[in-house]
C-alpha positions in Angstrom: -154.3 -41.8 -35.5 -157.6 -44.0 -37.0 -159.2 -42.3 -39.9 -162.4 -42.4 -38.2 -160.5 -39.7 -35.4 -159.2 -38.4 -37.4 -162.8 -37.1 -39.0 -163.5 -36.4 -35.5 -160.8 -34.4 -35.2 -161.4 -32.2 -38.4 -164.9 -31.1 -37.0 -164.4 -30.8 -33.5 -161.6 -27.9 -35.2 -165.1 -27.0 -37.3 -166.9 -26.7 -34.5 -165.2 -24.9 -33.1 -164.7 -22.1 -35.8 -168.2 -22.0 -36.2 -169.2 -21.4 -32.8 -166.3 -19.7 -31.5 -165.2 -17.9 -34.7 -167.4 -17.6 -37.7 -165.3 -14.5 -38.9 -162.5 -14.7 -37.4 -160.8 -17.7 -39.8 -161.1 -18.0 -43.7 -159.7 -21.9 -43.7 -159.2 -24.6 -42.1 -156.6 -26.5 -44.5 -154.8 -30.3 -44.7 -152.1 -31.7 -46.3 -152.9 -34.7 -48.2 -149.6 -37.5 -47.5 -147.9 -35.6 -45.2 -148.9 -38.6 -42.5 -146.1 -40.9 -40.7 -146.4 -44.6 -39.9 -149.8 -43.3 -39.8 -150.5 -41.2 -37.6 -152.2 -39.2 -39.4 -150.1 -35.7 -39.3 -151.4 -33.0 -41.3 -154.6 -34.6 -42.3 -157.3 -33.5 -39.8 -156.2 -30.4 -40.2 -152.3 -28.6 -40.5 -153.0 -25.2 -40.2 -155.5 -22.2 -40.4 -155.6 -19.4 -42.4 -157.2 -16.4 -40.2 -158.6 -13.4 -41.4 -158.6 -11.7 -37.9 -155.7 -10.5 -35.9 -158.3 -12.7 -33.3 -158.4 -16.0 -35.2 -155.4 -16.6 -34.7 -156.4 -17.1 -31.3 -157.4 -20.6 -32.4 -154.0 -21.7 -32.9 -152.6 -24.9 -30.0 -150.3 -27.4 -29.7 -151.4 -30.9 -27.8 -150.9 -34.7 -28.0 -153.6 -38.0 -28.8 -152.1 -41.0 -27.8 -148.6 -40.2 -28.9 -148.7 -37.9 -31.7 -148.3 -34.5 -31.8 -150.7 -31.7 -33.2 -149.8 -28.7 -34.2 -153.0 -26.3 -35.0 -151.4 -22.7 -36.3 -152.0 -20.0 -38.4 -150.7 -19.4 -42.0 -151.0 -16.2 -42.7 -152.5 -15.4 -47.0 -148.9 -12.9 -46.7 -147.0 -16.4 -45.9 -149.5 -18.3 -48.1 -147.8 -16.0 -51.1 -144.3 -16.4 -50.1 -144.9 -20.4 -49.7 -146.3 -19.7 -53.6 -143.7 -17.9 -54.9 -141.0 -20.1 -53.7 -139.6 -18.0 -50.8 -141.3 -20.4 -48.3 -139.4 -23.9 -47.7 -143.1 -25.7 -46.6 -143.7 -25.0 -50.5 -145.9 -28.8 -49.9 -148.0 -27.7 -47.3 -149.6 -25.3 -50.5 -148.9 -27.4 -53.4 -150.5 -30.2 -51.9 -153.2 -28.3 -49.7 -156.6 -29.5 -48.8 -159.4 -27.9 -47.5 -161.5 -28.7 -44.7 -163.6 -25.7 -44.8 -163.9 -22.2 -45.7 -166.3 -18.6 -44.0 -166.7 -18.6 -48.5 -166.2 -19.0 -52.1 -164.0 -15.9 -51.7 -162.1 -17.1 -49.8 -161.4 -20.5 -51.3 -161.3 -18.9 -53.9 -158.7 -17.4 -53.3 -156.1 -18.9 -52.3 -156.9 -21.6 -54.8 -155.7 -18.8 -57.3 -152.4 -18.7 -55.0 -152.0 -22.6 -55.0 -152.0 -22.4 -59.7 -149.8 -19.4 -59.1 -147.4 -21.9 -57.0 -147.5 -24.4 -60.1 -147.0 -21.5 -62.9 -143.8 -19.7 -60.9 -142.6 -23.4 -60.7 -143.4 -23.9 -65.0 -141.8 -20.0 -64.9 -138.4 -20.6 -66.6 -137.1 -16.9 -65.3 -138.8 -17.6 -62.3 -137.1 -20.8 -61.8 -133.6 -20.1 -63.0 -133.5 -17.6 -59.5 -135.0 -19.2 -57.6 -132.8 -21.8 -58.2 -129.4 -19.4 -57.9 -131.2 -18.2 -54.6 -130.4 -20.9 -53.1 -127.2 -21.7 -53.6 -126.9 -18.6 -52.6 -128.2 -19.3 -49.3 -126.0 -22.5 -49.3 -122.7 -20.7 -49.8 -123.1 -18.6 -47.1 -123.8 -21.6 -45.4 -121.1 -22.3 -46.8 -119.1 -19.2 -45.4 -120.0 -20.4 -41.7 -119.3 -24.0 -42.0 -115.1 -23.4 -42.6 -114.3 -21.1 -39.6 -117.0 -23.6 -37.3 -114.9 -26.6 -35.5 -117.9 -28.2 -32.9 -119.0 -31.5 -35.0 -122.8 -32.0 -34.6 -122.5 -28.2 -36.0 -120.8 -29.0 -39.1 -122.8 -31.7 -39.5 -126.2 -29.3 -39.3 -124.6 -26.7 -41.3 -123.7 -29.6 -44.3 -127.5 -30.5 -44.1 -129.2 -27.7 -44.4 -126.8 -26.2 -47.1 -127.9 -30.0 -48.8 -131.4 -28.6 -48.8 -131.0 -25.4 -50.1 -129.3 -26.6 -53.2 -132.6 -29.7 -52.7 -134.8 -26.6 -53.4 -131.9 -25.6 -56.2 -132.6 -28.8 -58.5 -135.8 -29.1 -58.1 -136.9 -25.7 -58.5 -134.8 -26.8 -62.0 -136.6 -29.4 -62.5 -140.1 -27.1 -62.7 -141.3 -28.7 -58.7 -140.8 -29.0 -55.3 -139.5 -31.4 -52.4 -143.7 -32.9 -52.0 -142.9 -35.9 -49.5 -139.7 -35.9 -46.6 -141.4 -39.3 -45.0 -139.3 -41.3 -46.0 -136.2 -39.3 -46.5 -134.6 -36.9 -49.0 -133.4 -39.6 -51.7 -136.5 -41.1 -53.3 -137.5 -38.2 -53.8 -134.9 -36.3 -55.8 -134.9 -40.1 -57.1 -138.2 -38.9 -59.2 -137.1 -35.4 -60.8 -135.6 -36.4 -64.5 -132.2 -33.8 -63.9 -130.0 -34.1 -61.3 -126.0 -32.6 -60.3 -123.7 -35.1 -61.0 -123.4 -37.0 -58.0 -125.9 -35.6 -55.9 -127.4 -38.4 -54.7 -124.0 -39.6 -54.2 -122.5 -36.7 -52.2 -126.4 -36.6 -49.9 -124.9 -40.1 -48.7 -121.5 -39.3 -48.0 -122.9 -37.2 -45.6 -124.7 -40.1 -44.3 -121.3 -41.3 -43.8 -118.8 -38.8 -42.7 -117.2 -38.8 -39.7 -115.2 -35.3 -39.7 -115.1 -31.5 -40.4 -113.2 -31.6 -42.6 -114.8 -34.9 -44.4 -118.3 -33.1 -44.0 -116.6 -29.7 -45.7 -115.2 -30.7 -48.2 -118.7 -32.6 -49.7 -120.3 -29.5 -48.7 -117.5 -27.9 -51.7 -118.0 -30.7 -54.2 -122.6 -29.9 -53.5 -122.1 -26.8 -54.2 -119.6 -26.9 -57.1 -121.5 -29.7 -58.0 -125.5 -27.8 -58.2 -123.5 -24.2 -60.1 -122.9 -26.4 -62.5 -125.8 -27.6 -62.6 -126.9 -24.3 -62.8 -125.2 -23.2 -65.3 -126.4 -26.2 -68.1 -129.8 -24.7 -67.7 -128.9 -21.5 -68.6 -127.5 -22.4 -71.4 -130.3 -24.8 -72.8 -133.0 -22.8 -70.7 -135.8 -22.1 -73.9 -137.6 -18.2 -74.2 -136.1 -15.6 -76.3 -133.1 -14.6 -76.7 -131.8 -10.5 -75.6 -130.3 -8.5 -78.3 -127.2 -7.4 -77.0 -126.5 -3.6 -77.7 -123.1 -3.6 -79.1 -123.9 0.6 -78.5 -123.9 0.0 -74.7 -121.4 -2.4 -74.6 -119.1 0.7 -76.6 -120.4 3.3 -74.2 -119.5 0.8 -71.8 -115.6 0.9 -73.1 -115.7 4.0 -73.3 -115.7 4.6 -69.6 -112.9 2.0 -68.6 -110.9 2.2 -71.2 -108.9 5.0 -68.0 -108.7 1.8 -66.4 -106.8 0.0 -69.0 -104.9 3.1 -68.7 -104.2 2.8 -65.3 -102.6 -0.6 -65.6 -100.8 -0.4 -68.5 -99.3 2.6 -66.8 -98.1 0.7 -62.8 -97.2 -2.3 -65.8 -94.8 0.0 -66.9 -93.9 1.2 -63.5 -93.7 -1.8 -62.2 -96.1 -0.9 -59.7 -97.4 -4.3 -58.6 -99.6 -3.1 -55.5 -102.0 -0.4 -57.9 -101.8 -2.4 -61.0 -103.5 -5.8 -58.4 -106.2 -3.0 -57.2 -107.3 -2.0 -60.8 -106.9 -5.4 -62.8 -109.1 -7.0 -60.3 -112.1 -4.0 -60.8 -111.5 -4.9 -64.5 -111.5 -8.3 -64.6 -114.8 -8.4 -62.8 -116.5 -6.1 -65.5 -115.3 -8.4 -67.7 -117.0 -11.2 -66.5 -120.2 -9.3 -66.9 -119.1 -8.5 -70.3 -118.3 -11.7 -70.6 -121.8 -13.5 -69.8 -124.2 -10.3 -70.7 -122.1 -10.5 -74.7 -121.2 -14.7 -75.1 -117.8 -13.9 -75.4 -115.1 -15.9 -74.5 -114.1 -16.7 -71.1 -112.3 -13.2 -69.8 -109.2 -13.8 -68.3 -107.0 -11.5 -66.6 -105.5 -11.5 -63.5 -104.7 -15.7 -64.2 -101.5 -14.1 -65.4 -101.1 -11.4 -62.4 -97.0 -12.2 -61.2 -96.4 -9.6 -58.4 -93.0 -9.9 -59.3 -93.7 -9.3 -63.3 -96.6 -7.3 -64.2 -95.6 -8.0 -68.1 -97.2 -11.2 -69.0 -100.2 -9.2 -66.9 -100.0 -5.8 -69.8 -100.3 -7.5 -72.4 -103.4 -9.9 -71.8 -104.9 -6.5 -70.6 -104.0 -5.7 -74.2 -105.5 -8.5 -75.5 -109.1 -8.7 -73.7 -109.2 -4.8 -74.9 -109.0 -5.7 -78.3 -111.4 -8.4 -78.3 -113.9 -5.7 -77.2 -113.3 -3.5 -79.8 -113.8 -5.9 -82.2 -116.7 -6.5 -80.5 -117.9 -3.5 -80.6 -116.4 -2.9 -84.5 -117.6 -5.7 -86.5 -121.0 -4.9 -84.9 -121.3 -1.6 -86.7 -121.1 0.1 -83.9 -118.1 3.7 -84.0 -116.3 4.1 -81.1 -116.2 8.1 -80.4 -112.2 7.9 -79.7 -110.1 11.1 -81.0 -106.6 12.0 -81.1 -106.6 15.0 -79.8 -109.0 18.0 -77.7 -109.5 19.5 -81.1 -111.0 16.7 -82.7 -113.0 16.2 -80.3 -114.9 19.9 -80.4 -114.7 20.3 -83.7 -116.7 16.7 -84.0 -119.5 17.7 -81.1 -120.6 21.5 -83.2 
């Protein structure tokens, strides 16, 4: 579609809005650089922002000269979600151009939301959170892919996994996927940092010929992006949270019962009960290790259902790590040998 025809089509929509929906349409929006092979897609318009429920009636799809056109509504609420990176089509806001506005207020509202998108992309805490969210979505799809045997579905799932992981990588590059026209690889190559072998794994998806290959590639991709996100967190700028060692003491005093249970079940060779409590404690220790920047708290690595002594010894080692961490920071653990001692202290 030529530029001249683009202008005519834009004029047609604007005239329709002015004559039939003057109070029902807040904005008509185009998306710059959205055209593929010169088809003009997105240039004469991409979507409109309705101001009333009646405004949704402007929506329509049609084909001109073999080019499909979709004049669709994108609500204020969805626009806000896009600014918060909760909508994949970020370029619909980031590369938006206002073709018509009902009022200056509508125009300014839209521009404020657009600015919010860029502000969010420059907020280290925000983009880290969004990177994790998209990683979680990719991992959800991976759970599905492990139980799917139809090749076309596994291929599609692997593609969506890559899309979610690409959004994670984009977030940590303070950007969004702004141009799909020539494929994803040219976009990725513009970014400053990428997960290890990220483009190589994408090429492997394109050439894979079996479900097992695609599952393996998806697993490698997720592992790579997890490492990428973890590396970002370590070097992320911003104010460091001051550890609360009084809280850590409270945590230990509460969890001391779990340690006692593990010691007991190990001593009586009850692997079932020991494993259950060790799983709970392992989860807690993982959180504490991250919160207080401690060494890796590996409790279950030594679990052996036929020999529980290593588990008991490892639990004791990790307990000492926690106690030392608390006491070395000047916090006293409230522990007493007898009830009388406790009661005397609480008077």
